[in-house]
OpenMM code with the backbone's topology and positions (N, CA, C; nanometers):
from openmm import Vec3, app, unit

residues = "UNK UNK UNK UNK UNK UNK UNK UNK UNK UNK UNK UNK UNK UNK UNK UNK UNK UNK UNK UNK UNK UNK UNK UNK UNK UNK UNK UNK UNK UNK UNK UNK UNK UNK UNK UNK UNK UNK UNK UNK UNK UNK UNK UNK UNK UNK UNK UNK UNK UNK UNK UNK UNK UNK UNK UNK UNK UNK UNK UNK UNK UNK UNK UNK UNK UNK UNK UNK UNK UNK UNK UNK UNK UNK UNK UNK UNK UNK UNK UNK UNK UNK UNK UNK UNK UNK UNK UNK UNK UNK UNK UNK UNK UNK UNK UNK UNK UNK UNK UNK UNK UNK UNK UNK UNK UNK UNK UNK UNK UNK UNK UNK UNK UNK UNK UNK UNK UNK UNK UNK UNK UNK UNK UNK UNK UNK UNK UNK UNK UNK UNK UNK UNK UNK UNK UNK UNK UNK UNK UNK UNK UNK UNK UNK UNK UNK UNK UNK UNK UNK UNK UNK UNK UNK UNK UNK UNK UNK UNK UNK UNK UNK UNK UNK UNK UNK UNK UNK UNK UNK UNK UNK UNK UNK UNK UNK UNK UNK UNK UNK UNK UNK UNK UNK UNK".split()
positions = [
    Vec3(-3.4571, 1.0234, 0.1758),
    Vec3(-3.4523, 0.8820, 0.2048),
    Vec3(-3.4184, 0.8037, 0.0788),
    Vec3(-3.4834, 0.8368, -0.0298),
    Vec3(-3.4579, 0.7696, -0.1564),
    Vec3(-3.3148, 0.7916, -0.2027),
    Vec3(-3.2644, 0.9122, -0.1730),
    Vec3(-3.1274, 0.9440, -0.2113),
    Vec3(-3.0287, 0.8564, -0.1339),
    Vec3(-3.0524, 0.8359, -0.0041),
    Vec3(-2.9643, 0.7526, 0.0775),
    Vec3(-2.9693, 0.6077, 0.0304),
    Vec3(-3.0861, 0.5578, -0.0035),
    Vec3(-3.1017, 0.4205, -0.0504),
    Vec3(-3.0300, 0.4018, -0.1837),
    Vec3(-3.0429, 0.5020, -0.2709),
    Vec3(-2.9755, 0.4971, -0.4011),
    Vec3(-2.8248, 0.4917, -0.3855),
    Vec3(-2.7716, 0.5727, -0.2914),
    Vec3(-2.6259, 0.5716, -0.2668),
    Vec3(-2.5819, 0.4371, -0.2100),
    Vec3(-2.6632, 0.3826, -0.1223),
    Vec3(-2.6306, 0.2526, -0.0625),
    Vec3(-2.6291, 0.1418, -0.1663),
    Vec3(-2.7262, 0.1443, -0.2564),
    Vec3(-2.7300, 0.0443, -0.3624),
    Vec3(-2.6121, 0.0605, -0.4576),
    Vec3(-2.5777, 0.1863, -0.4857),
    Vec3(-2.4625, 0.2120, -0.5723),
    Vec3(-2.3343, 0.1599, -0.5071),
    Vec3(-2.3183, 0.1849, -0.3781),
    Vec3(-2.2003, 0.1368, -0.3069),
    Vec3(-2.1956, -0.0159, -0.3066),
    Vec3(-2.3113, -0.0784, -0.2816),
    Vec3(-2.3191, -0.2239, -0.2815),
    Vec3(-2.2855, -0.2798, -0.4198),
    Vec3(-2.3384, -0.2152, -0.5236),
    Vec3(-2.3100, -0.2572, -0.6600),
    Vec3(-2.1607, -0.2472, -0.6916),
    Vec3(-2.0987, -0.1387, -0.6492),
    Vec3(-1.9541, -0.1222, -0.6723),
    Vec3(-1.8733, -0.2295, -0.5991),
    Vec3(-1.9143, -0.2646, -0.4794),
    Vec3(-1.8447, -0.3697, -0.4032),
    Vec3(-1.8572, -0.5033, -0.4749),
    Vec3(-1.9782, -0.5354, -0.5185),
    Vec3(-2.0003, -0.6625, -0.5890),
    Vec3(-1.9201, -0.6659, -0.7187),
    Vec3(-1.9218, -0.5557, -0.7921),
    Vec3(-1.8450, -0.5505, -0.9168),
    Vec3(-1.6953, -0.5654, -0.8917),
    Vec3(-1.6458, -0.5091, -0.7837),
    Vec3(-1.5042, -0.5215, -0.7503),
    Vec3(-1.4686, -0.6673, -0.7200),
    Vec3(-1.5570, -0.7386, -0.6511),
    Vec3(-1.5318, -0.8793, -0.6185),
    Vec3(-1.5335, -0.9670, -0.7418),
    Vec3(-1.6240, -0.9365, -0.8328),
    Vec3(-1.6392, -1.0219, -0.9505),
    Vec3(-1.5550, -0.9774, -1.0689),
    Vec3(-1.4848, -0.8676, -1.0541),
    Vec3(-1.4020, -0.8157, -1.1629),
    Vec3(-1.2911, -0.9147, -1.1946),
    Vec3(-1.2698, -0.9419, -1.3223),
    Vec3(-1.1581, -1.0308, -1.3562),
    Vec3(-1.0273, -0.9647, -1.3174),
    Vec3(-0.9392, -1.0443, -1.2639),
    Vec3(-0.8098, -0.9922, -1.2216),
    Vec3(-0.7238, -0.9546, -1.3402),
    Vec3(-0.6189, -0.8851, -1.3092),
    Vec3(-0.5251, -0.8498, -1.4140),
    Vec3(-0.4603, -0.9774, -1.4661),
    Vec3(-0.4357, -0.9826, -1.5950),
    Vec3(-0.3740, -1.1038, -1.6477),
    Vec3(-0.2349, -1.1225, -1.5861),
    Vec3(-0.2133, -1.2408, -1.5355),
    Vec3(-0.0839, -1.2687, -1.4758),
    Vec3(0.0037, -1.3380, -1.5792),
    Vec3(0.1346, -1.3206, -1.5653),
    Vec3(0.2218, -1.3886, -1.6614),
    Vec3(0.2084, -1.5394, -1.6465),
    Vec3(0.2278, -1.6094, -1.7572),
    Vec3(0.2189, -1.7547, -1.7536),
    Vec3(0.3273, -1.8118, -1.6634),
    Vec3(0.2903, -1.9117, -1.5844),
    Vec3(0.3915, -1.9823, -1.5069),
    Vec3(0.4668, -2.0745, -1.6008),
    Vec3(0.5959, -2.0899, -1.5803),
    Vec3(0.6701, -2.1809, -1.6679),
    Vec3(0.6146, -2.3223, -1.6603),
    Vec3(0.6022, -2.3857, -1.7742),
    Vec3(0.5539, -2.5231, -1.7805),
    Vec3(0.6764, -2.6103, -1.8049),
    Vec3(0.7283, -2.6659, -1.6971),
    Vec3(0.8525, -2.7415, -1.7052),
    Vec3(0.8319, -2.8924, -1.6942),
    Vec3(0.7123, -2.9354, -1.6690),
    Vec3(0.6832, -3.0768, -1.6521),
    Vec3(0.6781, -3.1443, -1.7895),
    Vec3(0.7705, -3.2338, -1.8146),
    Vec3(0.7781, -3.2994, -1.9447),
    Vec3(0.6631, -3.3960, -1.9695),
    Vec3(0.5818, -3.4222, -1.8679),
    Vec3(0.4638, -3.5060, -1.8904),
    Vec3(0.3675, -3.4387, -1.9882),
    Vec3(0.3681, -3.3061, -1.9908),
    Vec3(0.2849, -3.2327, -2.0869),
    Vec3(0.3316, -3.2662, -2.2284),
    Vec3(0.4620, -3.2574, -2.2505),
    Vec3(0.5172, -3.2902, -2.3820),
    Vec3(0.4933, -3.4372, -2.4148),
    Vec3(0.5098, -3.5242, -2.3173),
    Vec3(0.4861, -3.6675, -2.3409),
    Vec3(0.3426, -3.6937, -2.3844),
    Vec3(0.2481, -3.6188, -2.3288),
    Vec3(0.1074, -3.6318, -2.3690),
    Vec3(0.0913, -3.5922, -2.5156),
    Vec3(0.1547, -3.4824, -2.5561),
    Vec3(0.1472, -3.4385, -2.6957),
    Vec3(0.2114, -3.5415, -2.7884),
    Vec3(0.3206, -3.6008, -2.7450),
    Vec3(0.3880, -3.7029, -2.8254),
    Vec3(0.2977, -3.8247, -2.8418),
    Vec3(0.2326, -3.8660, -2.7328),
    Vec3(0.1425, -3.9811, -2.7407),
    Vec3(0.0284, -3.9547, -2.8389),
    Vec3(-0.0298, -3.8371, -2.8321),
    Vec3(-0.1395, -3.8047, -2.9231),
    Vec3(-0.0912, -3.7939, -3.0679),
    Vec3(0.0310, -3.7474, -3.0860),
    Vec3(0.0876, -3.7408, -3.2212),
    Vec3(0.1102, -3.8816, -3.2755),
    Vec3(0.1537, -3.9721, -3.1895),
    Vec3(0.1694, -4.1122, -3.2315),
    Vec3(0.0352, -4.1739, -3.2685),
    Vec3(-0.0679, -4.1418, -3.1906),
    Vec3(-0.2027, -4.1913, -3.2217),
    Vec3(-0.2466, -4.1433, -3.3597),
    Vec3(-0.2203, -4.0178, -3.3899),
    Vec3(-0.2556, -3.9636, -3.5217),
    Vec3(-0.1755, -4.0333, -3.6312),
    Vec3(-0.0489, -4.0608, -3.6030),
    Vec3(0.0357, -4.1301, -3.7007),
    Vec3(-0.0178, -4.2711, -3.7271),
    Vec3(-0.0567, -4.3428, -3.6216),
    Vec3(-0.1118, -4.4778, -3.6360),
    Vec3(-0.2421, -4.4734, -3.7158),
    Vec3(-0.3277, -4.3768, -3.6849),
    Vec3(-0.4541, -4.3636, -3.7588),
    Vec3(-0.4270, -4.3355, -3.9063),
    Vec3(-0.3274, -4.2528, -3.9328),
    Vec3(-0.2947, -4.2192, -4.0717),
    Vec3(-0.2393, -4.3416, -4.1445),
    Vec3(-0.1579, -4.4216, -4.0759),
    Vec3(-0.1025, -4.5420, -4.1386),
    Vec3(-0.2112, -4.6430, -4.1734),
    Vec3(-0.3165, -4.6472, -4.0922),
    Vec3(-0.4224, -4.7449, -4.1178),
    Vec3(-0.5259, -4.6939, -4.2177),
    Vec3(-0.5153, -4.5695, -4.2553),
    Vec3(-0.6104, -4.5110, -4.3508),
    Vec3(-0.5837, -4.5670, -4.4904),
    Vec3(-0.6925, -4.5988, -4.5597),
    Vec3(-0.6810, -4.6568, -4.6937),
    Vec3(-0.7244, -4.5608, -4.8038),
    Vec3(-0.8149, -4.4681, -4.7701),
    Vec3(-0.8696, -4.3827, -4.8742),
    Vec3(-0.8941, -4.2418, -4.8199),
    Vec3(-0.8622, -4.1416, -4.8999),
    Vec3(-0.8873, -4.0032, -4.8620),
    Vec3(-0.7897, -3.9479, -4.7612),
    Vec3(-0.6686, -4.0030, -4.7593),
    Vec3(-0.5721, -3.9601, -4.6579),
    Vec3(-0.4377, -3.9207, -4.7178),
    Vec3(-0.4391, -3.8768, -4.8402),
    Vec3(-0.3147, -3.8413, -4.9078),
    Vec3(-0.2834, -3.6933, -4.8903),
    Vec3(-0.1572, -3.6643, -4.8906),
    Vec3(-0.1085, -3.5274, -4.8921),
    Vec3(-0.0986, -3.4885, -5.0392),
    Vec3(-0.1662, -3.3823, -5.0791),
    Vec3(-0.1758, -3.3481, -5.2211),
    Vec3(-0.0447, -3.2993, -5.2816),
    Vec3(0.0409, -3.2408, -5.1988),
    Vec3(0.1704, -3.1946, -5.2484),
    Vec3(0.2737, -3.2105, -5.1378),
    Vec3(0.3990, -3.2193, -5.1778),
    Vec3(0.5064, -3.2323, -5.0794),
    Vec3(0.5149, -3.1041, -4.9961),
    Vec3(0.5487, -3.1199, -4.8699),
    Vec3(0.5579, -3.0060, -4.7782),
    Vec3(0.6980, -2.9973, -4.7193),
    Vec3(0.7374, -2.8775, -4.6836),
    Vec3(0.8671, -2.8550, -4.6203),
    Vec3(0.8528, -2.8821, -4.4714),
    Vec3(0.9404, -2.9667, -4.4201),
    Vec3(0.9386, -3.0025, -4.2776),
    Vec3(1.0803, -2.9900, -4.2220),
    Vec3(1.0924, -2.9784, -4.0898),
    Vec3(1.2255, -2.9657, -4.0307),
    Vec3(1.2982, -3.0998, -4.0253),
    Vec3(1.4295, -3.0918, -4.0292),
    Vec3(1.5106, -3.2108, -4.0042),
    Vec3(1.4916, -3.2489, -3.8574),
    Vec3(1.4863, -3.3759, -3.8292),
    Vec3(1.4643, -3.4194, -3.6909),
    Vec3(1.5884, -3.4781, -3.6263),
    Vec3(1.6899, -3.5056, -3.7060),
    Vec3(1.8113, -3.5629, -3.6482),
    Vec3(1.8828, -3.4572, -3.5657),
    Vec3(1.9423, -3.5023, -3.4568),
    Vec3(2.0133, -3.4114, -3.3677),
    Vec3(2.1566, -3.4610, -3.3518),
    Vec3(2.2506, -3.3780, -3.3910),
    Vec3(2.3913, -3.4029, -3.3611),
    Vec3(2.4163, -3.3307, -3.2283),
    Vec3(2.4272, -3.4064, -3.1200),
    Vec3(2.4333, -3.3466, -2.9867),
    Vec3(2.5522, -3.2529, -2.9702),
    Vec3(2.6660, -3.2834, -3.0340),
    Vec3(2.7817, -3.1944, -3.0245),
    Vec3(2.7505, -3.0589, -3.0866),
    Vec3(2.6855, -3.0616, -3.2027),
    Vec3(2.6483, -2.9367, -3.2703),
    Vec3(2.5395, -2.8639, -3.1898),
    Vec3(2.4408, -2.9379, -3.1412),
    Vec3(2.3308, -2.8787, -3.0652),
    Vec3(2.3826, -2.8057, -2.9417),
    Vec3(2.4723, -2.8704, -2.8689),
    Vec3(2.5226, -2.8112, -2.7450),
    Vec3(2.6128, -2.6913, -2.7691),
    Vec3(2.6715, -2.6815, -2.8885),
    Vec3(2.7552, -2.5658, -2.9202),
    Vec3(2.6711, -2.4435, -2.9575),
    Vec3(2.5446, -2.4665, -2.9908),
    Vec3(2.4558, -2.3547, -3.0240),
    Vec3(2.4144, -2.2850, -2.8955),
    Vec3(2.3969, -2.1525, -2.9050),
    Vec3(2.3458, -2.0814, -2.7884),
    Vec3(2.1943, -2.1011, -2.7818),
    Vec3(2.1364, -2.0602, -2.6717),
    Vec3(1.9934, -2.0804, -2.6491),
    Vec3(1.9099, -2.0133, -2.7570),
    Vec3(1.9514, -1.8965, -2.8015),
    Vec3(1.8755, -1.8253, -2.9041),
    Vec3(1.8746, -1.9036, -3.0353),
    Vec3(1.9874, -1.9635, -3.0721),
    Vec3(1.9938, -2.0439, -3.1952),
    Vec3(1.9087, -2.1694, -3.1822),
    Vec3(1.9150, -2.2357, -3.0674),
    Vec3(1.8330, -2.3551, -3.0444),
    Vec3(1.6847, -2.3202, -3.0505),
    Vec3(1.6487, -2.2110, -2.9852),
    Vec3(1.5093, -2.1660, -2.9839),
    Vec3(1.4613, -2.1357, -3.1252),
    Vec3(1.5429, -2.0656, -3.2016),
    Vec3(1.5051, -2.0305, -3.3383),
    Vec3(1.4847, -2.1570, -3.4217),
    Vec3(1.5721, -2.2546, -3.4048),
    Vec3(1.5590, -2.3799, -3.4795),
    Vec3(1.4291, -2.4533, -3.4440),
    Vec3(1.3963, -2.4578, -3.3163),
    Vec3(1.2734, -2.5251, -3.2734),
    Vec3(1.1510, -2.4478, -3.3217),
    Vec3(1.1521, -2.3177, -3.3063),
    Vec3(1.0365, -2.2395, -3.3488),
    Vec3(1.0170, -2.2443, -3.4998),
    Vec3(1.1261, -2.2444, -3.5749),
    Vec3(1.1153, -2.2581, -3.7201),
    Vec3(1.0533, -2.3931, -3.7545),
    Vec3(1.1004, -2.4977, -3.6872),
    Vec3(1.0455, -2.6313, -3.7106),
    Vec3(0.8981, -2.6403, -3.6764),
    Vec3(0.8581, -2.5820, -3.5645),
    Vec3(0.7169, -2.5849, -3.5255),
    Vec3(0.6316, -2.5069, -3.6255),
    Vec3(0.6831, -2.3957, -3.6737),
    Vec3(0.6101, -2.3174, -3.7729),
    Vec3(0.5938, -2.3974, -3.9025),
    Vec3(0.7024, -2.4632, -3.9461),
    Vec3(0.6946, -2.5460, -4.0671),
    Vec3(0.5917, -2.6578, -4.0498),
    Vec3(0.5937, -2.7199, -3.9335),
    Vec3(0.4988, -2.8281, -3.9075),
    Vec3(0.3549, -2.7769, -3.9038),
    Vec3(0.3349, -2.6586, -3.8485),
    Vec3(0.1999, -2.6017, -3.8469),
    Vec3(0.1514, -2.5754, -3.9892),
    Vec3(0.2386, -2.5229, -4.0748),
    Vec3(0.2014, -2.4987, -4.2143),
    Vec3(0.1681, -2.6306, -4.2838),
    Vec3(0.2522, -2.7304, -4.2617),
    Vec3(0.2335, -2.8608, -4.3260),
    Vec3(0.1061, -2.9292, -4.2767),
    Vec3(0.0803, -2.9225, -4.1457),
    Vec3(-0.0403, -2.9860, -4.0911),
    Vec3(-0.1671, -2.9153, -4.1397),
    Vec3(-0.1604, -2.7857, -4.1565),
    Vec3(-0.2759, -2.7124, -4.2102),
    Vec3(-0.3040, -2.7553, -4.3537),
    Vec3(-0.1977, -2.7757, -4.4307),
    Vec3(-0.2146, -2.8236, -4.5679),
    Vec3(-0.2693, -2.9670, -4.5673),
    Vec3(-0.2198, -3.0481, -4.4756),
    Vec3(-0.2703, -3.1851, -4.4628),
    Vec3(-0.4195, -3.1828, -4.4316),
    Vec3(-0.4615, -3.0941, -4.3445),
    Vec3(-0.6034, -3.0846, -4.3053),
    Vec3(-0.6912, -3.0581, -4.4268),
    Vec3(-0.6438, -2.9726, -4.5173),
    Vec3(-0.7241, -2.9427, -4.6362),
    Vec3(-0.7143, -3.0536, -4.7409),
    Vec3(-0.6084, -3.1335, -4.7363),
    Vec3(-0.5892, -3.2413, -4.8335),
    Vec3(-0.6688, -3.3660, -4.8008),
    Vec3(-0.6801, -3.3960, -4.6737),
    Vec3(-0.7432, -3.5210, -4.6301),
    Vec3(-0.8953, -3.5106, -4.6434),
    Vec3(-0.9519, -3.6074, -4.7103),
    Vec3(-1.0979, -3.6103, -4.7243),
    Vec3(-1.1627, -3.7118, -4.6302),
    Vec3(-1.0827, -3.7937, -4.5670),
    Vec3(-1.1333, -3.8918, -4.4713),
    Vec3(-1.1699, -3.8179, -4.3425),
    Vec3(-1.2994, -3.8050, -4.3154),
    Vec3(-1.3446, -3.7251, -4.2013),
    Vec3(-1.3023, -3.7836, -4.0667),
    Vec3(-1.2815, -3.9136, -4.0617),
    Vec3(-1.2375, -3.9753, -3.9361),
    Vec3(-1.0986, -3.9240, -3.8958),
    Vec3(-1.0185, -3.8856, -3.9923),
    Vec3(-0.8841, -3.8363, -3.9623),
    Vec3(-0.8829, -3.6884, -3.9255),
    Vec3(-0.9879, -3.6157, -3.9607),
    Vec3(-0.9902, -3.4719, -3.9318),
    Vec3(-0.9735, -3.4437, -3.7834),
    Vec3(-1.0353, -3.5238, -3.6969),
    Vec3(-1.0228, -3.4983, -3.5532),
    Vec3(-0.8788, -3.5190, -3.5070),
    Vec3(-0.8096, -3.6183, -3.5619),
    Vec3(-0.6688, -3.6393, -3.5268),
    Vec3(-0.5832, -3.5212, -3.5723),
    Vec3(-0.6072, -3.4761, -3.6932),
    Vec3(-0.5284, -3.3640, -3.7465),
    Vec3(-0.5585, -3.2365, -3.6687),
    Vec3(-0.6871, -3.2110, -3.6421),
    Vec3(-0.7248, -3.0918, -3.5649),
    Vec3(-0.6611, -3.0950, -3.4266),
    Vec3(-0.6627, -3.2101, -3.3623),
    Vec3(-0.6026, -3.2243, -3.2301),
    Vec3(-0.4517, -3.2008, -3.2364),
    Vec3(-0.3887, -3.2507, -3.3412),
    Vec3(-0.2446, -3.2321, -3.3587),
    Vec3(-0.2121, -3.0837, -3.3746),
    Vec3(-0.2924, -3.0132, -3.4522),
    Vec3(-0.2702, -2.8694, -3.4711),
    Vec3(-0.2913, -2.7948, -3.3392),
    Vec3(-0.3960, -2.8299, -3.2649),
    Vec3(-0.4197, -2.7665, -3.1341),
    Vec3(-0.3024, -2.7927, -3.0395),
    Vec3(-0.2516, -2.9152, -3.0403),
    Vec3(-0.1385, -2.9476, -2.9540),
    Vec3(-0.0145, -2.8688, -2.9933),
    Vec3(0.0051, -2.8514, -3.1218),
    Vec3(0.1192, -2.7729, -3.1679),
    Vec3(0.1073, -2.6280, -3.1192),
    Vec3(-0.0120, -2.5731, -3.1251),
    Vec3(-0.0340, -2.4374, -3.0733),
    Vec3(-0.0112, -2.4328, -2.9220),
    Vec3(-0.0480, -2.5397, -2.8522),
    Vec3(-0.0233, -2.5473, -2.7081),
    Vec3(0.1257, -2.5525, -2.6784),
    Vec3(0.2009, -2.6208, -2.7615),
    Vec3(0.3467, -2.6255, -2.7434),
    Vec3(0.4039, -2.4854, -2.7570),
    Vec3(0.3519, -2.4080, -2.8514),
    Vec3(0.3951, -2.2685, -2.8624),
    Vec3(0.3615, -2.1920, -2.7348),
    Vec3(0.2474, -2.2231, -2.6726),
    Vec3(0.2122, -2.1623, -2.5441),
    Vec3(0.3088, -2.2028, -2.4344),
    Vec3(0.3522, -2.3281, -2.4367),
    Vec3(0.4521, -2.3740, -2.3399),
    Vec3(0.5810, -2.2937, -2.3579),
    Vec3(0.6219, -2.2732, -2.4806),
    Vec3(0.7435, -2.1955, -2.5057),
    Vec3(0.7278, -2.0519, -2.4555),
    Vec3(0.6106, -1.9929, -2.4775),
    Vec3(0.5867, -1.8565, -2.4273),
    Vec3(0.5937, -1.8542, -2.2747),
    Vec3(0.5459, -1.9610, -2.2091),
    Vec3(0.5498, -1.9652, -2.0625),
    Vec3(0.6932, -1.9701, -2.0114),
    Vec3(0.7853, -2.0102, -2.0964),
    Vec3(0.9257, -2.0176, -2.0586),
    Vec3(1.0003, -1.8897, -2.0965),
    Vec3(0.9250, -1.7857, -2.1263),
    Vec3(0.9808, -1.6551, -2.1639),
    Vec3(1.0632, -1.6615, -2.2908),
    Vec3(1.0236, -1.7490, -2.3797),
    Vec3(1.0892, -1.7572, -2.5097),
    Vec3(1.0160, -1.6611, -2.6015),
    Vec3(1.0922, -1.5726, -2.6630),
    Vec3(1.0310, -1.4658, -2.7421),
    Vec3(0.9469, -1.5188, -2.8569),
    Vec3(0.8524, -1.4355, -2.8992),
    Vec3(0.7639, -1.4702, -3.0108),
    Vec3(0.8464, -1.4954, -3.1361),
    Vec3(0.7965, -1.5829, -3.2183),
    Vec3(0.8648, -1.6202, -3.3416),
    Vec3(0.8066, -1.5424, -3.4584),
    Vec3(0.8935, -1.4898, -3.5419),
    Vec3(0.8512, -1.4239, -3.6645),
    Vec3(0.8839, -1.5166, -3.7796),
    Vec3(0.7818, -1.5709, -3.8469),
    Vec3(0.8073, -1.6662, -3.9551),
    Vec3(0.8735, -1.5982, -4.0753),
    Vec3(0.9502, -1.6762, -4.1506),
    Vec3(1.0129, -1.6212, -4.2710),
    Vec3(0.9079, -1.5971, -4.3793),
    Vec3(0.9433, -1.5146, -4.4756),
    Vec3(0.8505, -1.4853, -4.5852),
    Vec3(0.8318, -1.6069, -4.6745),
    Vec3(0.9358, -1.6900, -4.6848),
    Vec3(0.9287, -1.8079, -4.7703),
    Vec3(1.0119, -1.9198, -4.7097),
    Vec3(0.9790, -2.0428, -4.7467),
    Vec3(1.0562, -2.1575, -4.6969),
    Vec3(1.1696, -2.1941, -4.7920),
    Vec3(1.1776, -2.1252, -4.9056),
    Vec3(1.2825, -2.1533, -5.0038),
    Vec3(1.4179, -2.1184, -4.9427),
    Vec3(1.5094, -2.2125, -4.9472),
    Vec3(1.6440, -2.1904, -4.8965),
    Vec3(1.6559, -2.1963, -4.7455),
    Vec3(1.5502, -2.2364, -4.6762),
    Vec3(1.5533, -2.2464, -4.5310),
    Vec3(1.6411, -2.3651, -4.4921),
    Vec3(1.7370, -2.3408, -4.4050),
    Vec3(1.8303, -2.4474, -4.3641),
    Vec3(1.7613, -2.5495, -4.2741),
    Vec3(1.8148, -2.6718, -4.2756),
    Vec3(1.7676, -2.7756, -4.1858),
    Vec3(1.6283, -2.8272, -4.2171),
    Vec3(1.5947, -2.8315, -4.3456),
    Vec3(1.4624, -2.8797, -4.3841),
    Vec3(1.4744, -2.9864, -4.4915),
    Vec3(1.3659, -3.0546, -4.5152),
    Vec3(1.3530, -3.1476, -4.6260),
    Vec3(1.2063, -3.1510, -4.6653),
    Vec3(1.1726, -3.2268, -4.7671),
    Vec3(1.0360, -3.2327, -4.8171),
    Vec3(0.9748, -3.3672, -4.7815),
    Vec3(0.8564, -3.3645, -4.7242),
    Vec3(0.7798, -3.4863, -4.6958),
    Vec3(0.6685, -3.4953, -4.7989),
    Vec3(0.6524, -3.6134, -4.8548),
    Vec3(0.5532, -3.6270, -4.9615),
    Vec3(0.4308, -3.7097, -4.9208),
    Vec3(0.4320, -3.7643, -4.8003),
    Vec3(0.3145, -3.8410, -4.7565),
    Vec3(0.2709, -3.7943, -4.6175),
    Vec3(0.1452, -3.8201, -4.5887),
    Vec3(0.0892, -3.7807, -4.4602),
    Vec3(0.1574, -3.8548, -4.3453),
    Vec3(0.1874, -3.9827, -4.3643),
    Vec3(0.2527, -4.0582, -4.2569),
    Vec3(0.3942, -4.0071, -4.2331),
    Vec3(0.4658, -3.9691, -4.3403),
    Vec3(0.5992, -3.9102, -4.3226),
    Vec3(0.5903, -3.7806, -4.2419),
    Vec3(0.4910, -3.6984, -4.2751),
    Vec3(0.4729, -3.5723, -4.2044),
    Vec3(0.4486, -3.5954, -4.0556),
    Vec3(0.3596, -3.6874, -4.0224),
    Vec3(0.3302, -3.7137, -3.8817),
    Vec3(0.4481, -3.7787, -3.8100),
    Vec3(0.5252, -3.8591, -3.8811),
    Vec3(0.6443, -3.9178, -3.8209),
    Vec3(0.7477, -3.8092, -3.7907),
    Vec3(0.7624, -3.7134, -3.8803),
    Vec3(0.8521, -3.6003, -3.8565),
    Vec3(0.8051, -3.5233, -3.7325),
    Vec3(0.6755, -3.5012, -3.7227),
    Vec3(0.6200, -3.4286, -3.6079),
    Vec3(0.6544, -3.4994, -3.4766),
    Vec3(0.6304, -3.6293, -3.4715),
    Vec3(0.6608, -3.7070, -3.3501),
    Vec3(0.8101, -3.6973, -3.3180),
    Vec3(0.8945, -3.7199, -3.4171),
    Vec3(1.0392, -3.7179, -3.3939),
    Vec3(1.0900, -3.5798, -3.3547),
    Vec3(1.0301, -3.4752, -3.4110),
    Vec3(1.0706, -3.3395, -3.3764),
    Vec3(1.0377, -3.3096, -3.2301),
    Vec3(0.9201, -3.3537, -3.1861),
    Vec3(0.8826, -3.3346, -3.0456),
    Vec3(0.9751, -3.4137, -2.9535),
    Vec3(1.0031, -3.5381, -2.9903),
    Vec3(1.0877, -3.6248, -2.9080),
    Vec3(1.2322, -3.5778, -2.9044),
    Vec3(1.2746, -3.5060, -3.0072),
    Vec3(1.4135, -3.4640, -3.0175),
    Vec3(1.4359, -3.3192, -2.9777),
    Vec3(1.4280, -3.2305, -3.0737),
    Vec3(1.4677, -3.0915, -3.0517),
    Vec3(1.3778, -3.0169, -2.9534),
    Vec3(1.2477, -3.0416, -2.9574),
    Vec3(1.1592, -2.9730, -2.8628),
    Vec3(1.1906, -3.0177, -2.7205),
    Vec3(1.2072, -3.1489, -2.7018),
    Vec3(1.2405, -3.2009, -2.5680),
    Vec3(1.3733, -3.1428, -2.5180),
    Vec3(1.4744, -3.1381, -2.6039),
    Vec3(1.6040, -3.0837, -2.5634),
    Vec3(1.5926, -2.9373, -2.5224),
    Vec3(1.5151, -2.8605, -2.5988),
    Vec3(1.4981, -2.7190, -2.5653),
    Vec3(1.4289, -2.7030, -2.4306),
    Vec3(1.3255, -2.7820, -2.4063),
    Vec3(1.2531, -2.7723, -2.2794),
    Vec3(1.3384, -2.8177, -2.1613),
    Vec3(1.4196, -2.9204, -2.1821),
    Vec3(1.5065, -2.9683, -2.0740),
    Vec3(1.6068, -2.8630, -2.0304),
    Vec3(1.6531, -2.7827, -2.1258),
    Vec3(1.7556, -2.6822, -2.0968),
    Vec3(1.7010, -2.5430, -2.0748),
    Vec3(1.5692, -2.5269, -2.0746),
    Vec3(1.5096, -2.3936, -2.0612),
    Vec3(1.5516, -2.3297, -1.9290),
    Vec3(1.5965, -2.2063, -1.9376),
    Vec3(1.6454, -2.1338, -1.8206),
    Vec3(1.5375, -2.1238, -1.7120),
    Vec3(1.4134, -2.1029, -1.7515),
    Vec3(1.3044, -2.0887, -1.6548),
    Vec3(1.2804, -2.2167, -1.5759),
    Vec3(1.3277, -2.3299, -1.6267),
    Vec3(1.3053, -2.4579, -1.5604),
    Vec3(1.4243, -2.5032, -1.4763),
    Vec3(1.5317, -2.4291, -1.4841),
    Vec3(1.6495, -2.4669, -1.4073),
    Vec3(1.6290, -2.4253, -1.2629),
    Vec3(1.6501, -2.5209, -1.1724),
    Vec3(1.6334, -2.4924, -1.0307),
    Vec3(1.7694, -2.4509, -0.9749),
    Vec3(1.7662, -2.3442, -0.8972),
    Vec3(1.8897, -2.2985, -0.8334),
    Vec3(1.9284, -2.3958, -0.7233),
    Vec3(2.0499, -2.4458, -0.7339),
    Vec3(2.1016, -2.5363, -0.6313),
    Vec3(2.2106, -2.4602, -0.5590),
    Vec3(2.1808, -2.4181, -0.4351),
    Vec3(2.2778, -2.3375, -0.3592),
    Vec3(2.3322, -2.4147, -0.2441),
] * unit.nanometer
topology = app.Topology()
chain = topology.addChain("A")
for resn in residues:
    res = topology.addResidue(resn, chain)
    for name in ("N", "CA", "C"):
        topology.addAtom(name, app.Element.getBySymbol(name[0]), res)
């Protein structure tokens, strides 16, 4: 009798465990809604405004390498998707490095939450790119000689570059992402 009860409890336990078992990880669904990007842009603008109003403890200790934000549409459209993707991912990587340096430079604690949020949003943008089946980015060993960059020497310049980069090249890449194109038959 005890043996039958033990088997029954074991079977019941296995059923419960099967129901509560986490499912297999599913691939990310493409995130094609530009409202997500618009939210990140708005928060980046908020951080830029907060940085502009800061009077003390908000300096960038050294100049940082940031991506160029200007877009020559004729040149952009002549690039293949892989070149466009590489340019955006390089820019996002540069911005992540620069924002991390800004985080350690700023002593104004009120700005830390803005900077932390900006860094989290940048990581989320990388997640959006992964959801679009854009391959992982391998950062260069050094930023020396990297094309399409310049040096920002202030925190407000850095945040302005971030906002403009999102509004420009990141938006263009997301608009043209193959995973977001709807088949019109």
